[in-house]
C-alpha positions in Angstrom: -9.8 -5.9 33.5 -11.9 -6.6 30.5 -10.7 -9.1 28.1 -12.1 -8.2 24.3 -12.6 -10.5 21.3 -9.1 -9.9 19.5 -9.3 -8.4 15.7 -8.4 -11.8 13.6 -8.1 -10.3 9.9 -9.2 -7.5 7.9 -12.5 -9.0 6.8 -13.5 -10.8 10.1 -16.0 -8.6 12.0 -17.2 -11.5 14.4 -16.3 -15.3 16.1 -18.0 -18.1 17.4 -17.6 -19.4 21.0 -16.4 -22.8 20.7 -15.1 -23.9 24.2 -14.0 -22.3 27.6 -11.0 -23.9 28.4 -10.8 -22.0 32.0 -13.4 -22.0 34.9 -14.5 -19.3 36.7 -12.4 -18.4 40.0 -9.3 -20.7 37.9 -6.2 -19.3 38.3 -4.3 -19.5 35.1 -0.9 -18.0 33.7 0.4 -15.6 31.3 0.0 -17.1 27.9 -2.2 -19.9 28.6 -5.4 -20.5 26.8 -8.9 -19.2 28.1 -11.0 -19.6 25.4 -11.4 -21.5 22.1 -12.8 -19.5 19.0 -13.9 -19.9 15.1 -13.9 -17.3 12.3 -14.9 -18.2 8.8 -11.1 -18.6 8.0 -9.2 -20.6 11.2 -9.9 -21.5 14.8 -7.9 -20.3 17.2 -7.3 -19.2 21.2 -7.5 -16.4 23.2 -4.5 -16.6 25.7 -4.8 -14.9 29.6 -2.8 -11.5 29.4 -1.4 -12.0 32.4 -0.7 -14.3 35.8 -4.0 -13.7 36.8 -7.7 -15.0 37.7 -10.7 -15.7 35.3 -13.3 -13.7 37.3 -16.5 -14.1 34.9 -17.3 -15.3 31.7 -19.5 -12.6 29.8 -20.3 -14.5 26.8 -21.5 -18.4 26.5 -20.4 -21.7 24.4 -21.8 -20.9 20.5 -22.2 -17.4 21.1 -21.2 -15.3 17.9 -19.3 -12.2 19.1 -18.5 -9.0 17.4 -14.6 -8.0 17.5 -13.9 -5.6 20.4 -16.9 -7.0 22.1 -16.1 -8.0 26.0 -16.2 -11.8 26.7 -14.6 -12.1 29.8 -13.8 -10.7 33.3 -9.9 -10.9 34.6 -8.2 -10.3 37.9 -4.4 -9.8 36.7 -2.3 -11.3 40.2 -2.3 -9.1 43.0 -4.8 -6.6 41.9 -8.0 -7.2 43.7 -10.6 -4.9 41.7 -12.0 -5.5 38.1 -12.0 -2.9 35.6 -14.7 -2.7 33.4 -14.5 -1.2 29.6 -14.8 2.5 29.2 -18.4 3.1 28.7 -19.6 4.4 24.9 -18.7 8.0 24.2 -22.0 9.9 24.2 -23.0 12.0 21.5 -21.9 15.1 22.7 -18.4 13.7 23.1 -18.4 12.8 19.4 -19.4 16.0 18.2 -17.7 18.2 20.1 -14.4 20.3 18.4 -11.4 18.6 20.6 -8.6 21.4 22.0 -4.8 20.7 22.7 -3.5 17.2 21.7 -6.1 14.9 20.5 -6.0 10.8 20.2 -6.8 8.4 17.1 -8.9 5.5 18.3 -8.3 2.1 15.8 -11.5 1.7 13.9 -12.5 -1.7 15.6 -12.1 0.2 18.5 -15.1 2.7 17.8 -17.1 0.5 16.0 -16.8 -2.1 19.4 -17.6 1.2 21.6 -20.6 2.4 19.5 -22.0 -1.6 18.6 -21.2 -4.0 20.9 -23.7 -4.6 24.0 -21.4 -3.7 27.2 -22.2 -5.8 30.6 -25.1 -4.1 32.9 -28.1 -5.1 34.9 -30.4 -4.7 31.5 -28.0 -6.3 29.4 -27.0 -3.0 27.7 -24.7 -0.3 29.1 -26.3 3.0 29.8 -27.1 5.6 26.4 -26.0 2.2 24.4 -28.7 0.8 22.2 -27.5 -0.4 19.1 -28.2 -3.9 19.8 -31.9 -3.3 21.3 -34.4 -5.5 23.2 -37.9 -6.1 21.9 -40.4 -8.1 23.8 -38.1 -8.6 26.6 -35.8 -10.3 24.1 -31.7 -9.2 23.4 -30.7 -9.1 19.7 -27.6 -8.5 18.8 -26.3 -6.0 16.1 -25.6 -9.1 13.9 -28.9 -10.5 13.9 -31.2 -7.4 13.3 -28.8 -6.9 10.2 -29.4 -10.4 9.2 -33.1 -9.9 9.8 -33.1 -6.5 8.1 -31.2 -7.7 4.9 -33.9 -10.5 4.7 -36.6 -8.7 5.5 -37.8 -10.6 8.5 -40.1 -8.2 10.5 -40.1 -7.7 14.3 -43.0 -9.8 14.8 -40.9 -12.7 13.0 -37.8 -12.3 15.1 -39.3 -12.1 18.1 -41.2 -15.8 17.7 -37.8 -17.3 16.7 -36.6 -19.8 19.2 -32.9 -18.8 20.5 -30.3 -21.0 21.8 -28.6 -18.8 23.2 -27.6 -17.3 26.9 -31.2 -16.7 28.1 -33.2 -17.8 25.0 -31.2 -15.2 22.8 -31.1 -15.6 18.9 -27.9 -16.6 17.4 -26.7 -16.3 14.3 -26.9 -20.1 13.8 -30.7 -19.4 15.0 -31.0 -17.4 12.3 -29.7 -19.4 9.8 -31.8 -22.0 10.4 -34.9 -19.9 10.7 -34.7 -18.6 7.1 -33.8 -22.2 5.7 -37.3 -23.1 7.2 -38.7 -20.0 6.0 -38.0 -20.6 2.4 -39.8 -24.2 2.7 -43.5 -22.9 4.9 -46.2 -21.2 2.4 -46.6 -17.8 2.3 -49.8 -16.7 3.5 -51.7 -14.5 1.3 -51.7 -10.5 1.5 -54.9 -9.2 3.3 -56.3 -6.7 0.9 -55.3 -2.9 1.5 -58.1 -0.7 2.9 -56.8 2.0 0.5 -54.5 1.9 -2.4 -50.8 3.0 -1.2 -48.7 5.8 -2.6 -46.1 4.7 -5.1 -42.7 4.7 -4.0 -39.6 5.1 -6.4 -37.8 1.9 -6.7 -34.1 2.1 -5.2 -31.8 2.2 -8.8 -30.4 -1.8 -9.6 -32.1 -3.0 -6.4 -32.5 -6.5 -7.2 -35.6 -8.1 -6.1 -35.5 -10.5 -2.7 -35.8 -14.0 -3.6 -35.8 -17.2 -1.2 -34.5 -20.4 -2.4 -37.2 -23.0 -3.8 -38.3 -25.5 -1.6 -36.1 -29.1 -1.8 -38.2 -32.5 -2.5 -36.7 -35.3 -0.1 -37.6 -39.0 -0.8 -36.9 -41.6 1.5 -33.5 -42.3 -1.1 -32.1 -39.2 -0.4 -29.3 -38.4 2.6 -29.3 -35.3 4.6 -26.1 -33.8 5.7 -26.6 -30.6 8.0 -23.9 -28.1 7.1 -21.0 -27.8 9.7 -20.0 -24.1 11.0 -17.4 -23.8 8.4 -19.1 -24.6 5.5 -22.3 -22.3 6.2 -19.4 -19.4 6.9 -18.1 -20.0 4.0 -21.4 -20.5 1.5 -22.4 -17.2 3.4 -18.6 -15.4 2.3 -19.2 -17.0 -1.5 -22.8 -15.6 -1.8 -21.7 -12.1 -0.6 -18.6 -11.8 -3.0 -21.2 -12.5 -5.9 -23.6 -9.9 -4.8 -20.8 -7.8 -4.2 -18.6 -7.7 -7.4 -19.2 -8.4 -11.0 -17.4 -11.0 -12.2 -15.5 -11.1 -15.2 -13.2 -14.0 -15.8 -10.3 -14.1 -18.9 -8.4 -16.6 -20.0 -4.9 -17.0 -21.6 -2.8 -20.6 -22.6 0.6 -20.6 -21.5 3.2 -22.9 -22.5 5.3 -24.0 -19.6 7.7 -26.3 -20.5 10.8 -24.4 -19.8 9.6 -24.3 -16.4 8.7 -27.9 -16.6 12.0 -28.8 -18.4 14.0 -27.2 -15.9 11.8 -28.6 -12.8 12.5 -32.1 -14.1 16.3 -31.3 -14.3 17.2 -29.6 -11.1 14.5 -30.7 -8.2 16.6 -33.4 -6.6 19.4 -30.8 -6.6 17.4 -28.2 -5.6 16.1 -30.4 -2.4 19.6 -31.8 -1.9 20.6 -28.1 -1.7 17.8 -26.4 0.4 16.2 -29.0 1.9 12.8 -28.1 -0.1 10.4 -30.0 -2.1 10.3 -27.9 -5.4 6.7 -27.8 -6.6 5.3 -25.5 -9.4 3.6 -23.2 -6.7 6.5 -21.1 -6.4 7.3 -20.6 -10.4 3.1 -19.6 -10.7 3.8 -16.9 -7.3 6.6 -15.2 -8.8 5.1 -14.7 -11.9 2.0 -13.2 -10.5 3.7 -10.9 -7.9 6.0 -9.5 -10.8 2.6 -9.1 -12.8 1.1 -7.3 -9.9 4.3 -4.6 -9.5 3.3 -4.1 -13.4 -0.2 -3.8 -12.9 -0.9 -2.5 -9.6 -4.5 -1.9 -10.5 -5.4 -5.2 -9.5 -3.6 -5.2 -6.4 -6.6 -3.3 -5.0 -9.4 -3.0 -2.7 -12.6 -1.4 -3.1 -14.0 0.4 -0.1 -17.1 2.6 -1.2 -16.4 4.8 -4.0 -13.0 4.7 -3.6 -10.2 2.5 -5.1 -7.5 1.4 -2.2 -3.8 0.8 -4.4 -2.2 -1.6 -1.8 1.6 -1.3 -1.7 2.4 -4.5 -0.3 2.3 -7.7 -2.7 0.8 -9.9 0.0 -0.8 -13.2 -2.0 -3.2 -15.5 -0.6 -2.7 -19.2 -1.7 -6.0 -21.0 -1.5 -5.6 -24.6 0.1 -8.1 -27.2 1.1 -8.3 -28.9 4.3 -8.6 -32.7 5.3 -12.3 -31.9 6.1 -13.1 -30.7 2.5 -13.2 -26.9 3.5 -11.2 -23.8 2.2 -8.4 -22.1 3.7 -6.3 -19.4 2.3 -2.8 -18.9 4.0 -1.1 -15.8 2.8 2.7 -15.0 1.4 3.1 -11.5 2.3 5.8 -9.6 0.9 5.7 -12.5 -2.2 7.8 -10.1 -4.8 10.6 -9.7 -2.2 11.5 -13.5 -2.1 13.9 -15.6 -4.5 12.6 -18.9 -5.5 14.0 -20.6 -2.8 12.2 -18.2 -0.2 9.2 -18.5 -1.8 9.6 -22.8 -1.6 9.9 -22.4 1.5 7.4 -20.9 2.8 4.7 -22.3 0.2 5.4 -25.7 1.6 5.5 -24.5 5.1 1.6 -22.5 4.9 0.5 -25.5 3.3 1.6 -28.2 5.6 0.0 -26.1 8.5 -3.1 -25.4 6.3 -3.5 -29.2 6.2 -3.0 -29.7 10.0 -5.1 -26.5 11.3 -1.8 -25.1 12.7 -2.0 -21.4 10.8 -2.3 -18.6 12.9 -4.7 -15.8 12.7 -2.5 -13.3 11.2 -1.2 -15.2 8.3 -4.8 -15.8 6.7 -5.4 -12.4 6.7 -4.6 -9.0 5.2 -3.9 -10.6 1.6 -4.0 -8.3 -2.1 -4.8 -11.0 -4.5 -5.4 -14.7 -4.6 -4.5 -17.5 -6.1 -6.3 -20.9 -6.8 -4.7 -24.1 -8.1 -7.6 -25.7 -9.8 -5.0 -28.1 -11.4 -4.2 -29.9 -8.3 -7.5 -31.8 -9.0 -7.4 -32.1 -12.5 -9.3 -29.5 -13.9 -8.1 -27.8 -16.8 -9.7 -24.3 -16.2 -12.3 -22.6 -13.6 -14.1 -20.0 -13.1 -13.1 -18.4 -9.1 -15.3 -16.0 -6.9 -13.2 -13.3 -5.8 -12.0 -13.0 -2.1 -13.5 -10.3 -0.6 -12.4 -7.3 -0.5 -9.7 -8.0 -3.4 -10.9 -7.3 -6.7 -9.2 -10.2 -8.8 -8.6 -14.4 -8.4 -6.6 -16.4 -10.5 -7.2 -20.2 -11.4 -4.2 -22.1 -12.4 -5.5 -24.8 -14.8 -3.5 -28.5 -14.9 -0.2 -28.6 -17.2 -0.7 -30.9 -20.0 1.2 -32.6 -23.2 -0.7 -30.6 -26.3 0.3 -30.2 -29.9 1.1 -27.1 -30.5 2.9 -24.3 -33.0 6.5 -23.4 -32.2 8.0 -20.6 -34.6 11.3 -21.4 -35.2 14.2 -19.8 -37.5 13.4 -22.4 -40.4 9.5 -21.8 -39.9 6.3 -22.9 -37.8 6.7 -26.7 -36.6 3.6 -28.9 -34.2 5.9 -30.2 -31.2 4.8 -31.3 -28.2 4.3 -28.9 -24.9 3.4 -28.1 -21.9 0.3 -25.8 -22.0 -2.0 -24.5 -18.8 -5.0 -22.4 -18.4 -4.8 -19.5 -16.6 -8.0 -17.9 -15.7 -8.4 -14.5 -14.0 -11.5 -13.0 -12.8 -12.2 -10.0 -11.3 -14.1 -7.0 -10.1 -15.6 -5.3 -13.2 -17.0 -2.5 -10.8 -13.2 -0.9 -10.9 -10.9 -3.7 -13.2 -11.8 -3.2 -16.6 -11.5 -6.0 -19.8 -8.3 -4.3 -20.9 -6.7 -4.5 -17.4 -8.1 -7.5 -16.4 -6.8 -9.3 -19.8 -3.4 -7.8 -20.3 -2.6 -8.4 -16.5 -3.0 -11.9 -17.0 -1.3 -12.1 -20.7 1.4 -10.6 -18.2 1.5 -13.5 -15.6 1.6 -15.7 -19.1 4.3 -13.5 -20.4 7.1 -14.2 -17.1 5.8 -17.8 -16.9 6.6 -18.5 -20.6 9.8 -16.2 -20.7 11.4 -18.6 -18.1 15.1 -18.6 -18.0 16.1 -22.2 -18.8 19.9 -21.3 -17.7 18.8 -20.1 -14.1 20.9 -21.6 -10.9 18.9 -24.2 -9.0 20.1 -22.3 -6.1 
């Protein structure tokens, strides 16, 4: 049988091969790790499906592989033959009307069948040509997509020195080339023989620009981006290019929460075994507001808005290496304060130790980032695609504030914090985006000070 690269999350389309754990011809047990892979979200392992033998590796360390692409041939214990993956469906099979019972394939399987390169004598299965060859070289769909996006001509592409198997150009090769390309002087274009016909520009098409060259002196230190930092950078740039970001700010009085926590945190830990931070209070308020404003708990699919039924809140966390990872609290609106404290502490601890599973960092519908952890008053966070909103939580600070009482307004010392809500202005307008963050503040300020700690 062929082992395919598994789907690692909703927005993950590819992974980098880090290390093979098993040699060709080696016998392994079910669930024993075969290979280590990495995405822009998490490092993981692909286990053996059954007891058997790794017959052949189909990818090499350092390769960038698409979800659904074959990575190895595997023989199950007691089976001598190796079964290849089904060939890509023909055009006739795609368009012919079905008769009788029909079968629906998952989207990733269809994409893999149509786009992933399949093994054959010339590197491609018969009839499959999405990952084409030029000048005797193989180019994956990812590389061709990057070349098209950055305006890299076929001649330029053929001239890039590849570090992959058989000289293949990998994603890393493309990133390195694009970095150096921006620093090379551009040749003056040759004078045209005849004036070209005017071509109408596409609406809203932004001109392509390359990063300016950076001047480096002998006193400067040059640090190469690691794989995770490159992927995060790419994700952030694509998010800003995809969504027009707007940010609304609200200041909230969280004195009731601060006083309640100070009074009950010791009892809470003794009763539940969980340390009580401020994060569960914030997640509880956000989950309630998302129920009130379902238009924020959504994503965009072309010209359609997908309203998510489940409230799955991603919690941005920094790793010890300084990178960012977003574990997801699934069905956050169904937890009480004790349950939220338990799941938040568990995810945060395993995020710091790199022990999160792929399904624990995927499927989020809204994201919260606590910039107050670093002493920041507020921030303007970047949306985690394909979501339409993200909330930044500022530091809680003591400030003089006007408090309304029955005897009149008074100035008092209160615990105040800023909430910053960035949202996708394609589908979330100012009224919805501003009302949502105001509702989060209302839930925080209306916290029941007489609430039982357990």
